[in-house]
C-alpha positions in Angstrom: 0.0 0.0 0.0 2.8 2.4 0.7 4.1 2.1 -2.8 0.6 2.5 -4.2 0.0 5.7 -2.3 3.2 7.2 -3.6 2.7 6.3 -7.3 1.4 8.9 -9.6 -2.0 8.1 -11.2 -3.1 6.3 -13.2 -2.1 2.8 -11.9 -3.2 -0.2 -13.8 -4.9 -3.1 -12.1 -1.9 -5.3 -12.8 0.5 -2.8 -11.3 -1.7 -2.4 -8.2 -1.1 -6.0 -7.3 2.6 -6.2 -8.4 4.9 -4.6 -5.8 7.9 -4.9 -8.0 6.2 -3.0 -10.8 5.1 -0.3 -8.3 8.6 0.0 -6.9 10.1 0.2 -10.4 7.7 3.2 -11.2 8.8 5.0 -8.0 12.5 4.3 -8.7 12.2 5.8 -12.2 10.7 9.1 -10.9 12.9 12.1 -10.6 14.2 12.5 -7.0 12.7 15.5 -5.3 15.3 17.4 -3.3 14.2 17.5 0.4 13.9 20.9 2.1 17.1 22.2 3.5 19.3 20.4 1.0 21.3 22.7 -1.4 20.4 22.6 -5.1 22.7 20.6 -7.3 23.4 17.6 -5.1 24.1 14.6 -7.2 22.4 11.8 -5.3 24.2 9.0 -7.2 27.5 10.4 -6.0 26.2 10.5 -2.4 25.3 6.9 -2.4 28.5 5.8 -4.3 31.7 4.4 -3.0 33.0 1.0 -1.8 32.7 1.4 2.0 30.7 -1.1 4.0 26.9 -1.0 3.7 26.5 0.6 7.1 28.8 3.5 6.1 27.1 4.0 2.8 23.7 4.0 4.4 24.8 6.6 6.9 26.1 8.8 4.1 22.7 8.6 2.4 20.7 9.3 5.5 22.9 12.1 6.6 22.5 13.9 3.2 18.8 13.4 3.3 18.5 14.6 6.9 16.9 11.3 7.9 18.6 10.6 11.2 17.1 10.6 14.7 18.7 13.8 16.0 17.2 15.6 19.0 15.6 18.4 17.0 13.6 16.0 14.9 12.7 13.8 17.8 11.5 16.7 19.9 9.4 18.1 17.0 7.6 14.7 16.9 7.2 14.5 20.7 9.8 11.7 21.1 12.5 13.7 23.0 12.2 16.0 26.0 14.7 18.5 24.6 15.8 19.5 21.1 19.3 20.5 22.4 22.5 18.7 21.5 23.3 15.8 23.9 26.9 16.9 24.0 25.9 19.9 26.1 26.9 22.7 23.8 23.4 24.3 24.2 22.4 24.4 20.5 19.6 22.5 18.8 20.8 19.2 17.5 20.0 19.1 13.7 21.8 16.7 11.3 24.1 19.5 10.2 24.9 20.3 13.8 25.6 16.7 14.8 28.0 16.3 11.9 29.5 19.7 11.4 28.4 22.7 13.5 28.8 21.1 17.0 32.1 22.3 18.7 33.0 18.6 19.3 32.5 17.8 15.6 34.5 20.9 14.7 37.5 19.8 16.7 37.2 16.3 15.2 37.1 17.6 11.6 40.1 19.8 12.4 42.1 16.7 13.2 40.9 14.9 10.1 41.6 18.0 7.9 45.2 18.3 9.3 45.8 14.6 8.7 44.5 14.6 5.2 46.4 17.7 4.2 49.7 15.9 4.9 49.0 14.1 1.6 48.4 17.2 -0.4 47.2 20.8 -0.2 44.3 20.3 -2.6 41.7 19.1 -0.1 39.1 21.5 1.1 36.6 20.3 3.7 33.4 22.1 4.2 29.9 21.2 5.5 28.6 20.7 1.9 31.6 18.6 1.1 31.3 16.4 4.2 27.5 16.0 4.1 26.7 16.3 0.3 30.0 15.5 -1.4 30.1 19.0 -3.0 33.1 21.2 -3.6 35.7 18.6 -2.5 39.2 19.5 -3.8 40.9 16.3 -5.0 44.2 15.2 -3.7 46.9 14.1 -6.2 46.4 10.4 -7.3 43.3 10.0 -5.2 39.9 9.4 -6.7 36.8 11.2 -5.4 35.3 7.9 -4.4 38.1 7.0 -2.0 38.0 10.4 -0.4 34.2 10.0 0.0 34.7 6.6 1.6 37.2 8.0 4.1 34.8 10.8 5.0 32.1 8.2 5.4 34.2 6.4 8.0 34.7 9.7 9.8 31.0 10.4 9.9 30.4 6.8 11.1 32.7 7.4 14.0 31.0 10.7 14.9 27.5 9.2 14.8 28.4 6.1 16.8 30.0 8.3 19.5 26.9 10.5 19.5 24.7 7.5 20.1 27.0 6.4 23.0 26.7 9.9 24.5 22.9 9.7 24.3 22.9 6.3 26.1 25.5 7.1 28.7 24.6 10.8 29.2 28.2 11.8 29.2 31.0 12.5 26.6 33.2 9.4 26.9 35.7 10.2 24.1 37.6 13.3 23.3 37.8 14.5 19.7 41.4 13.2 19.5 40.4 9.8 20.8 37.6 9.6 18.3 40.0 10.6 15.5 42.3 7.7 16.4 39.3 5.4 16.4 38.3 6.6 12.9 41.9 6.2 11.6 42.1 2.8 13.1 39.1 1.6 11.2 40.4 2.9 7.9 43.7 1.2 8.6 41.9 -2.0 9.4 39.9 -1.8 6.1 43.1 -1.2 4.1 44.8 -4.2 5.8 41.8 -6.4 5.1 41.9 -5.3 1.4 45.6 -6.1 1.2 45.0 -9.6 2.6 42.2 -10.3 0.2 43.3 -8.5 -3.0 47.1 -8.0 -2.6 49.4 -5.0 -2.3 49.1 -3.8 -5.9 45.3 -3.7 -5.7 45.4 -1.7 -2.5 47.8 0.8 -4.0 45.5 1.2 -7.0 42.3 1.4 -4.9 43.4 3.5 -1.9 46.2 5.6 -3.5 48.1 7.8 -1.2 45.5 7.3 1.6 47.2 3.9 2.3 50.4 5.8 3.3 48.5 8.5 5.1 46.6 6.3 7.5 
């Protein structure tokens, strides 16, 4: 029924009883940009990359603004306060959780400094981190690899945020979280080297392999 309600009319009798046909019609429709998302976001690029499914899913939900942050939960009566659980005093929107929060700002400063050791071409901004827009490319590094690395960083941020909500206290400092993020990327690179070999890793990860 949820596919049927979203499909534009008319819907044939055969389509009304065929979920796959209904889904195919919805998938073929032009994506409507949600409110608050800047124009020109290429959604196929947001969902791209070779990171694990959980990381790619977070990339997509972050760009769409479909995460259970306090501001949304409070608006729907599911949270007592719309304020950031890290205690900064600002409403917790998706943008705040991943970029504007002082904790996130310190974390991204560490990420930015680490990545700039590879080359000066990288420019990190909110639109780049959330929507994959305006990212300067580093030498010999594809945009997809850079997007995967940023996905691991956002994954670390979100997992820590969930822990803060559960424990009611900031457990990790931004520097500790940075080392957790870096460790996961290193673990992934080592796994790829074991499965695919050194040459494949050099081709796939480029200079990021040496960075992290």
